[in-house]
C-alpha positions in Angstrom: 121.8 87.4 88.4 122.4 88.5 92.0 119.9 90.1 94.2 121.9 93.4 94.2 121.6 93.4 90.3 117.8 92.9 90.7 117.6 95.8 93.1 119.5 98.0 90.7 117.2 96.9 87.8 114.2 97.5 90.0 115.5 101.0 90.9 116.0 101.9 87.2 112.3 100.9 86.5 111.2 102.8 89.5 113.1 106.0 88.5 111.4 105.9 85.0 108.1 105.4 86.7 108.6 108.3 89.1 109.5 110.6 86.2 106.1 109.7 84.6 107.7 107.9 81.6 105.5 104.8 82.0 106.2 103.5 78.5 110.0 103.7 79.0 109.6 102.0 82.4 107.5 99.1 80.7 110.1 98.7 78.0 112.9 98.5 80.5 110.9 95.9 82.5 110.1 93.8 79.4 113.7 93.8 78.2 115.2 92.4 81.5 112.5 90.8 83.6 113.3 87.3 82.4 116.8 87.6 83.9 115.2 87.5 87.4 112.9 84.5 87.6 112.9 84.5 91.4 111.3 87.9 91.3 108.6 87.1 88.7 105.6 87.6 91.0 106.6 91.2 91.9 107.7 92.0 88.3 104.5 90.8 86.9 102.6 93.0 89.3 104.6 96.0 88.1 103.9 95.0 84.5 100.1 94.9 85.2 100.3 98.4 86.8 102.3 99.9 83.9 100.0 98.4 81.3 97.0 99.8 83.2 98.6 103.2 82.8 99.7 102.9 79.1 97.4 100.3 77.3 93.7 99.5 76.9 92.1 97.8 79.8 91.8 94.4 78.1 95.7 94.3 77.7 96.3 94.9 81.4 93.6 92.4 82.3 95.2 89.8 80.1 98.5 90.3 81.9 96.7 89.9 85.3 95.1 86.7 84.0 98.5 85.4 82.9 100.0 86.1 86.3 97.2 84.1 88.0 97.8 81.2 85.6 101.4 81.2 86.8 100.1 80.7 90.4 100.8 84.2 91.5 98.5 86.4 93.6 98.4 89.9 95.1 96.8 91.2 98.3 93.2 92.3 97.5 93.5 95.4 99.5 96.5 96.4 97.4 94.7 95.8 94.2 91.7 97.9 95.2 93.8 100.8 96.6 96.6 101.1 94.0 95.8 104.2 91.9 97.8 102.8 89.0 95.0 100.2 88.7 92.2 102.8 88.6 91.3 101.9 85.0 90.7 98.3 86.0 89.0 98.6 89.4 85.3 97.9 89.3 85.4 95.9 86.1 83.8 92.5 86.5 86.8 90.7 85.0 89.2 92.5 87.4 87.0 91.9 90.4 86.8 88.2 89.6 90.5 88.0 89.6 90.8 89.9 92.8 88.4 87.3 94.3 90.8 84.6 93.2 93.7 86.5 94.8 91.7 86.7 98.1 91.3 83.0 98.3 94.9 82.4 97.7 95.9 85.1 100.2 93.7 83.5 102.9 95.2 80.0 102.3 98.8 81.4 102.4 98.1 83.3 105.6 96.7 80.2 107.3 99.9 78.1 106.5 102.6 80.8 106.9 105.0 80.3 109.8 108.0 82.2 111.1 111.2 80.8 109.5 114.8 81.5 109.7 118.1 80.8 107.8 121.0 80.2 110.3 124.6 80.7 109.1 127.1 79.2 111.5 130.8 80.1 112.0 133.5 77.8 110.6 134.5 74.7 112.7 136.9 75.6 115.4 135.6 79.1 116.0 135.9 80.2 119.5 132.7 80.0 121.6 130.4 81.6 122.6 129.5 83.3 119.2 128.6 86.9 118.7 125.2 87.0 117.1 123.6 89.1 114.4 119.8 88.9 113.8 118.7 90.3 110.5 115.2 91.4 109.6 114.2 91.6 105.9 112.4 94.5 104.4 108.7 94.6 103.5 107.6 92.6 100.4 110.8 90.4 100.8 112.0 87.2 102.5 114.9 86.1 104.6 116.9 84.7 101.6 116.9 88.0 99.9 119.1 89.6 102.6 121.6 86.8 102.9 124.2 88.2 100.5 124.5 91.3 102.7 125.0 89.7 106.1 126.6 86.3 105.3 130.2 87.5 105.4 129.9 87.7 109.2 129.5 84.0 109.6 132.9 83.5 107.9 134.3 85.9 110.5 133.0 83.8 113.5 129.5 85.2 113.9 126.3 83.3 114.2 124.0 85.0 111.6 120.3 84.4 111.7 118.2 85.8 108.9 114.6 85.9 110.3 111.5 85.7 108.2 108.1 87.0 109.2 105.0 84.8 109.0 103.0 87.9 107.8 102.6 87.0 104.2 101.8 89.8 101.7 102.5 88.0 98.4 104.0 85.0 96.8 107.3 84.5 98.7 106.9 88.0 100.2 106.5 88.9 103.9 106.1 92.0 106.2 106.4 93.1 109.8 103.2 95.0 109.7 101.7 93.6 113.0 104.3 94.9 115.5 103.2 92.7 118.4 103.3 89.6 116.3 106.7 90.6 115.0 108.0 91.1 118.5 106.8 87.7 119.5 108.3 86.0 116.6 111.7 87.8 117.0 111.8 86.8 120.7 110.8 83.3 119.8 113.6 83.1 117.3 116.1 84.4 119.8 115.0 81.9 122.5 115.3 79.0 120.1 118.8 80.1 119.0 119.9 80.6 122.6 118.9 77.0 123.3 120.6 75.6 120.3 123.9 77.5 120.0 126.5 79.0 122.4 125.6 82.7 122.2 127.6 85.6 123.6 124.8 87.7 125.2 127.0 90.8 125.4 127.6 90.7 121.6 124.1 90.7 120.1 123.5 93.0 117.1 120.1 93.6 115.6 120.1 94.5 111.9 117.7 95.0 109.0 116.6 96.8 105.9 113.7 99.3 105.6 110.8 98.0 107.6 113.1 95.3 109.1 115.5 98.0 110.2 112.7 99.9 111.9 111.8 96.7 113.8 115.4 96.2 114.8 115.5 99.8 116.2 112.2 99.3 118.0 113.3 96.0 119.6 116.6 97.5 120.7 115.1 100.7 122.2 112.5 98.8 124.1 115.0 96.3 125.3 112.9 93.5 124.1 116.1 91.6 123.2 119.4 92.2 125.0 121.0 94.0 122.1 124.4 95.8 122.2 123.5 97.7 119.1 121.7 97.8 115.8 122.5 98.4 112.2 119.7 100.0 110.2 119.9 100.2 106.5 117.4 102.7 105.0 115.3 102.4 108.1 111.5 102.9 108.2 110.0 103.0 111.6 106.2 103.3 111.8 105.2 105.3 114.9 108.5 107.1 115.3 106.6 110.4 116.1 104.9 108.8 119.1 108.2 107.5 120.5 109.8 111.0 120.2 107.0 112.3 122.4 108.1 109.9 125.2 111.8 110.6 125.6 112.1 109.4 129.1 109.8 106.4 128.9 112.3 103.9 127.7 116.0 104.8 128.4 118.4 103.0 126.2 121.8 103.7 127.9 124.8 102.0 126.4 123.0 101.0 123.3 124.8 102.0 120.1 123.3 102.3 116.6 124.5 102.7 113.0 122.3 104.2 110.3 123.1 103.6 106.6 121.1 105.8 104.2 121.1 107.0 100.6 120.8 110.7 99.6 118.3 109.8 96.8 116.0 107.9 99.2 112.6 109.5 99.4 112.4 108.8 103.2 114.7 111.6 104.2 112.1 113.0 106.7 111.9 109.5 108.3 115.7 109.3 108.7 115.6 112.8 110.4 112.9 111.6 112.7 114.8 108.5 113.7 117.9 110.6 114.4 115.7 112.9 116.6 114.4 109.8 118.4 117.9 108.5 119.1 119.1 111.9 120.3 116.0 112.1 122.7 116.9 108.7 124.1 120.6 109.6 124.3 121.6 106.7 122.1 125.1 106.9 120.7 124.8 106.5 116.9 126.5 107.3 113.6 124.8 107.9 110.3 126.6 106.9 107.1 125.3 108.7 104.1 125.8 107.5 100.5 125.4 109.9 97.5 123.5 108.6 94.5 121.9 105.9 96.5 118.1 105.3 96.5 116.2 103.0 99.0 118.8 100.2 98.8 121.9 98.6 100.2 125.0 100.5 99.1 127.7 99.0 96.9 130.6 97.6 99.0 128.3 96.9 101.9 130.9 94.7 103.6 132.9 97.8 104.4 129.8 99.5 105.8 129.2 96.5 107.9 132.8 96.6 109.2 132.3 100.3 110.0 129.1 99.6 111.9 130.6 96.9 114.1 133.6 99.0 114.9 131.3 101.8 116.1 129.0 99.5 118.0 131.8 97.9 119.9 133.6 101.2 120.7 136.3 101.3 118.1 134.9 104.4 116.3 133.7 107.6 118.0 130.4 109.3 117.7 130.3 112.3 115.5 130.2 115.5 117.5 
């Protein structure tokens, strides 16, 4: 199964959960979860939450224990804060398992390092290469975004899928610490610049959700010499503070492309990001997709083509 199929399945479960039909969400999860073995840690967590909402506590605790036996773990802060787990929190058995997770979390955090997947253009491609740096969303990893950006490598781009060292789960990472994220992004760029012939006037920053927010932040603050950015379902923490400083960091000549879904619950965030870009006089377009939740749209390659045409001046900004 592809990652896009997983995201569709996950969205179906989430919609049932949002509607309050926890039993139906659990049934949908149980019927299809085995088709996505790479996502087992996350799906087991969802199962624990749904069981905590629908079944006696021992049943949910047994599912938690089973997840631990598989080698999985979850951030202790999340386990204690998640309201779905209220029926378990404070129970001795639950707290013992949280302590096990805490030990595994600490070990993973000590050994995590920033990583990247680099996709190079075909042999014979003209140099220097245009470059796309892609940032994954929260609770994800670099490989999860590869299907969406890899087509550019075939078209002569150097594509680098960057992975944070800020671990939040088994095989899951985040960009929560902004300064650390900035340092890692700049480190990746410096290493790529020293290893490949890079076209510095054709650098695009891209990402999904929290990763898209980071791409916008880096571009606006000129922390990387970006020509433009592509933000899919962007989430930018601290956007309100940036709006209050419209003259602090001018971003002339920067161009951005937003890709959002009409069913995404972060509509206010998207509006705030647009307000920010307008305050900074950044040329941008927003491509809206009906019936799309917090996800990449179907036919994303065409969205990518539209974004690049706009960033490099082949499409005009909406009036």
